[in-house]
N, C-alpha and C positions, 0 to 999 in steps of 0.2 A: 504495500500499501504505500509507502513512503517513497519508493521508488516512483511508482505512479505520480504521485502529487510531484517528484522532484522534476521528472520530464516534462509536464504542463507547464509549471514554472520555467522552467529553462526553454519550453517551447512559445512560453509566452515573451520572455526577455528577446529572442532571437525575431521574434515579429516587429515587438517593437522597434527593435534594431535597425531591420531589414527596412520600415516601413521611413525609417529618417533616414538611408541612407538614401532613397528616391525622393523624397518631399522635401528635405530640408539640407542637404548636403551635396557641396560641388562638386566631388566626387563620389558615386557615381550621378548622380543626381542631375546635379544641373549641368556639366561637361559632356557628358556622354548621353545622357536622355534628352533632358530640356533644349538645352543650346543647341543641339543639331535639329530636332524636330522644329524649333522654333524658324532657325535659317531655313529649313527647307518649306515652310509653310510661308512666309515673308519672303524669302528669295535672300541668297546670298548679297547680294549689292546691297540691294534697298537696307536691307540688317547692317551691313558694314555702316552705310550711312547714319542708320536710327544711331548705332554707337557710339558715331562719332555727336551725334545731336545730344545723346544724353549727357557724353564726357564735358561737351560746352556749357550745359545746363549745370552738374555737380559741381563745374568750376566756378561759375558765377555765384551761385548758392556758399562754397567754402569761402571764397571772396567776399561775402559779407551782402549779396544781391536776399531780398525776400523770396523764398522757395515757390510764396502762397502767389506772387506777384508773376509770376513764369509760368509760361505753358509749357505744358508736359507733351513732349513727342510723342507720338503714335505711329508704332511701325507697319507699314504698309503692307497689305494684303491681299494678293489675288484670288478674286472671288472663288476660283475653283479650288483653293485649298480650304476656304473658311473653315467647310464645314469638318476638318481636322481638328478646329483647334479647341474644342470640347476635350480632346487625349490632351493638349498640353494643359488646360486646367486642373482635367483630372490627378496629373501626376503633381499637383500640387495642393491634392488635398487628401491630408492623409486615413482619411475614413476610410473614400474610396481605394487608396492604394492597399494598406491594415487588411481588407478582403484578401486581396490576390494573395498580400506578403503570408497571412494564414494560411492561406491552402499550402503554399510551397514550403513552409515549415510544418502543417499535418501530413501532407503527401511523403517528406522526408523522415518526419516521424515515423510513420507508417512503415516505409522503406528497410527503415534502421531495428522496425522490432515490435514498433508500437512502445506505448506509455508503460512505464514498467517491466521492457525487456528491451530496450533503445540501444544497439551498439553502441560500445567507448565511444567512438567515432564521431556518433551524432551528440554525443553528449558534451563533448569535447568543444567542437563546432557551436552547439548552442551555447554552452558556456559558455563559453568565449565572447559570442554575439552580446550577450545578457552582462556580462562584464562589464563592453565598454558602454553599454548601454547606461546603466548604473553610475561608472562613474562620470559620463559626459555629463548625465543629469545633475549627479550631486556638485561637479565642480562647477556647472554653470549655479547654482545655487549658492555657492558659497562665496561665488565670485573670482573663480580663477579661468578669468577669459577677457579679453579685449573688448566685447562688446559693450 
């Protein structure tokens, strides 16, 4: 019974960390999922110009301009690709992504032998992800970040 509880707690922690990888982390979420989809959806050249406009706006704010008076640049969108925008929005939704991550973790646990009989490789991997999530969460709460 204790191993069943352990495996389920490790599954929870692994799903939490994997969800955060996609929703909030630069790697892999931003760099390998969101940015390429964004650039494909809006076009590479147009997104480069958008990035330049964003950088100019940030520089003005940094040098004292009131951000509420500055226009927020909007990325261009070819109409035939706008239907994919919901996927980009979905990658930023922890509730949406967590469903898929919970499914991945549950299938991995099942393949590893199931709750209570999981293989060591699964417990070590899930334990690592759980420990990483807890450590990051606690560090942020005690102020060990630059944010």
